[in-house]
Backbone bond lengths (Angstrom), bond angles and torsions (degrees), N, CA, C in turn:
res aa  C-N    CA-C-N  psi(-1)  N-CA   C-N-CA  omega(-1)  CA-C   N-CA-C  phi
1 M - - - 1.454 - - 1.525 108.91 -
2 V 1.304 116.11 141.05 1.464 122.32 179.13 1.521 108.78 -98.42
3 V 1.331 115.51 135.93 1.456 121.28 176.68 1.526 109.07 -123.75
4 L 1.324 115.56 151.10 1.462 121.72 173.40 1.512 106.04 -101.64
5 R 1.326 116.90 116.23 1.456 119.76 -178.06 1.517 110.88 -148.16
6 L 1.337 114.30 168.39 1.450 121.05 -176.70 1.519 111.59 -89.81
7 K 1.318 114.47 143.81 1.461 122.59 176.04 1.528 106.47 -116.05
8 R 1.323 117.37 124.07 1.456 120.03 -176.47 1.521 111.34 -78.18
9 M 1.332 114.01 132.56 1.459 121.97 176.96 1.530 106.22 -126.53
10 G 1.316 117.01 -165.45 1.460 120.22 176.65 1.515 111.53 82.15
11 R 1.308 114.77 -167.46 1.462 119.75 -179.09 1.522 109.63 -118.95
12 R 1.308 115.63 -174.64 1.462 120.45 -179.00 1.528 110.12 -63.25
13 H 1.303 116.65 132.92 1.470 125.46 -179.82 1.528 113.46 66.23
14 R 1.331 119.32 8.90 1.465 123.81 176.50 1.524 108.34 -134.20
15 P 1.329 117.67 69.25 1.463 118.78 -175.29 1.523 112.37 -68.86
16 F 1.305 113.99 148.60 1.460 123.40 176.04 1.523 105.13 -148.46
17 Y 1.313 118.15 134.37 1.450 120.46 -174.03 1.522 110.66 -124.38
18 R 1.327 115.55 147.78 1.459 121.93 170.84 1.515 108.08 -114.83
19 L 1.338 115.91 136.76 1.459 121.22 175.26 1.517 107.24 -88.70
20 N 1.348 116.23 126.78 1.457 121.42 -174.84 1.515 111.46 -132.91
21 A 1.315 114.86 153.43 1.459 121.80 166.02 1.526 105.47 -92.94
22 M 1.338 116.66 120.85 1.457 121.68 -175.31 1.518 109.87 -136.41
23 D 1.329 115.31 159.35 1.456 120.77 171.42 1.524 107.60 -71.05
24 K 1.316 116.74 140.73 1.458 121.10 -176.96 1.526 112.49 -59.70
25 R 1.334 117.04 -30.77 1.459 121.01 -176.55 1.525 113.24 -81.55
26 A 1.337 118.29 -10.72 1.464 121.76 -178.80 1.529 109.84 -73.66
27 P 1.342 117.55 148.00 1.463 119.46 175.57 1.520 111.29 -67.03
28 R 1.332 116.53 165.89 1.465 121.45 -174.84 1.523 112.41 -53.01
29 N 1.320 117.72 -44.85 1.460 120.98 -179.76 1.520 111.22 -103.68
30 G 1.323 116.98 28.53 1.456 122.00 -177.45 1.510 113.90 -86.31
31 R 1.333 115.23 -156.67 1.464 122.57 -174.77 1.525 111.36 -65.92
32 V 1.312 114.61 137.36 1.460 122.91 -176.21 1.523 109.30 -109.52
33 I 1.332 117.12 139.33 1.455 121.45 173.42 1.533 109.20 -81.23
34 E 1.337 116.45 -48.30 1.465 120.84 179.60 1.520 109.63 -154.40
35 E 1.340 116.48 138.78 1.462 121.49 174.88 1.521 108.34 -87.64
36 L 1.347 114.97 132.46 1.461 120.31 -173.89 1.523 113.76 -114.04
37 G 1.316 117.70 1.05 1.459 120.28 178.58 1.514 111.05 144.75
38 W 1.342 115.82 -170.19 1.455 120.72 -178.80 1.514 111.57 -141.76
39 F 1.352 114.91 163.13 1.462 123.40 -179.71 1.518 108.14 -140.40
40 N 1.333 116.36 125.44 1.458 122.48 178.20 1.525 108.29 -116.54
41 P 1.346 118.46 97.70 1.463 120.34 -174.74 1.523 114.30 -69.37
42 L 1.317 119.67 -17.66 1.460 121.92 -178.12 1.526 113.13 -89.26
43 E 1.315 117.75 -8.43 1.472 121.42 178.63 1.523 109.10 -69.84
44 L 1.332 117.14 127.31 1.462 121.44 -177.97 1.524 112.39 -76.96
45 D 1.325 117.37 -34.76 1.461 121.84 179.24 1.531 108.44 -79.23
46 E 1.340 116.57 113.30 1.468 120.46 -174.99 1.522 113.26 -62.70
47 S 1.321 118.26 -27.19 1.461 119.83 179.73 1.529 111.77 -70.89
48 K 1.336 117.62 -22.35 1.463 122.04 179.06 1.524 112.14 -101.62
49 Q 1.326 117.47 1.33 1.465 121.55 -175.11 1.523 112.72 -80.32
50 L 1.313 117.68 -26.60 1.457 121.59 -171.05 1.527 110.13 -138.52
51 N 1.330 116.89 133.08 1.460 121.90 177.66 1.523 107.58 -141.19
52 L 1.325 117.01 103.11 1.462 121.94 -177.11 1.525 110.46 -124.37
53 K 1.342 116.09 149.70 1.462 122.91 177.03 1.527 108.53 -90.33
54 A 1.328 116.44 96.64 1.461 121.71 -173.43 1.529 112.78 -61.79
55 E 1.325 117.59 -41.49 1.472 119.85 -177.54 1.523 111.49 -64.31
56 R 1.318 117.33 -41.72 1.470 120.30 179.89 1.526 111.00 -70.27
57 I 1.331 117.10 -34.77 1.463 120.17 176.80 1.521 109.55 -65.03
58 K 1.334 117.23 -42.61 1.471 120.68 177.17 1.526 110.54 -60.56
59 Y 1.328 116.86 -39.95 1.462 120.19 178.59 1.523 110.55 -61.35
60 W 1.327 117.27 -50.82 1.461 119.79 -177.22 1.529 111.78 -63.29
61 L 1.322 117.25 -36.65 1.465 119.83 176.64 1.526 110.59 -66.66
62 S 1.343 116.68 -35.44 1.473 119.90 -178.61 1.525 112.32 -69.61
63 V 1.331 117.56 -26.56 1.471 119.81 179.80 1.533 111.53 -94.87
64 G 1.326 117.53 7.53 1.460 120.37 171.65 1.507 117.09 104.27
65 A 1.318 118.95 9.62 1.464 120.36 177.76 1.531 109.55 -68.48
66 Q 1.329 115.92 141.95 1.459 121.77 -178.97 1.525 109.69 -106.20
67 P 1.340 119.15 123.20 1.463 119.97 177.23 1.526 111.48 -79.55
68 S 1.339 116.67 147.43 1.459 120.40 172.78 1.529 107.73 -70.83
69 D 1.321 116.91 171.10 1.469 119.86 -178.22 1.525 111.60 -61.42
70 T 1.319 117.35 -43.94 1.461 121.07 179.77 1.522 111.06 -68.14
71 A 1.321 116.77 -42.08 1.466 120.34 178.19 1.524 110.34 -62.76
72 R 1.327 117.38 -36.45 1.467 121.55 178.89 1.526 110.85 -60.26
73 T 1.344 117.90 -42.95 1.466 119.92 -179.29 1.529 111.17 -68.57
74 L 1.334 117.42 -35.87 1.463 119.86 178.06 1.523 110.87 -69.17
75 I 1.318 117.04 -38.52 1.465 120.97 178.85 1.522 110.64 -65.34
76 K 1.320 117.22 -37.17 1.461 120.75 176.85 1.525 111.26 -63.61
77 R 1.339 117.31 -33.49 1.466 121.40 -179.15 1.518 112.58 -64.49
78 I 1.335 118.84 -26.31 1.470 120.02 178.71 1.536 111.72 -93.99
79 G 1.334 116.85 2.20 1.449 120.59 175.09 1.514 115.83 89.49
80 V 1.316 118.19 20.53 1.458 122.72 177.51 1.518 107.77 -105.13
81 D 1.336 117.29 134.63 1.458 121.61 179.24 1.530 109.47 -81.22
82 P 1.351 118.62 113.51 1.463 120.57 -175.66 1.517 115.45 -84.74
83 T 1.331 118.73 8.15 1.467 119.30 179.20 1.515 110.05 -75.67
84 P 1.323 118.14 141.42 1.468 120.62 -178.88 1.525 111.63 -61.44
85 G 1.311 115.71 136.17 1.462 121.38 177.23 1.513 115.48 76.32
86 A 1.325 118.55 9.24 1.459 121.24 -179.25 1.533 109.59 -76.01
87 K 1.312 116.34 141.06 1.461 122.10 177.17 1.516 108.77 -90.35
88 A 1.325 116.42 133.86 1.482 119.56 -178.36 1.511 111.26 -97.23
C-alpha cells in the first residue's frame, strides 16, 4: 500500500519536511517512490511555507494512496480533497 507522508529533513531545532509517496512498510526517512513537495513550518510568510504538486497528489489519491493525518491537513491547505475516491 502507498501512503503520502512527511519525511523529516533539516537540522536540529530547524525542521523541514518533504511530502512523499512511500510504501507503507518503509521507515519514515526511507525509500521514496515520488517527492510531492515540501513544508517549512518555521517560515513566517505563509505563501512560502508550503509548496506541493497538486496534480501529482490528486493522481496518487486517485490510485488509492492514503495520506497520513498531518499530510491530510497540508493537502487540504492547497485545496485538494484528501478523502479516498473524491472527484476533483
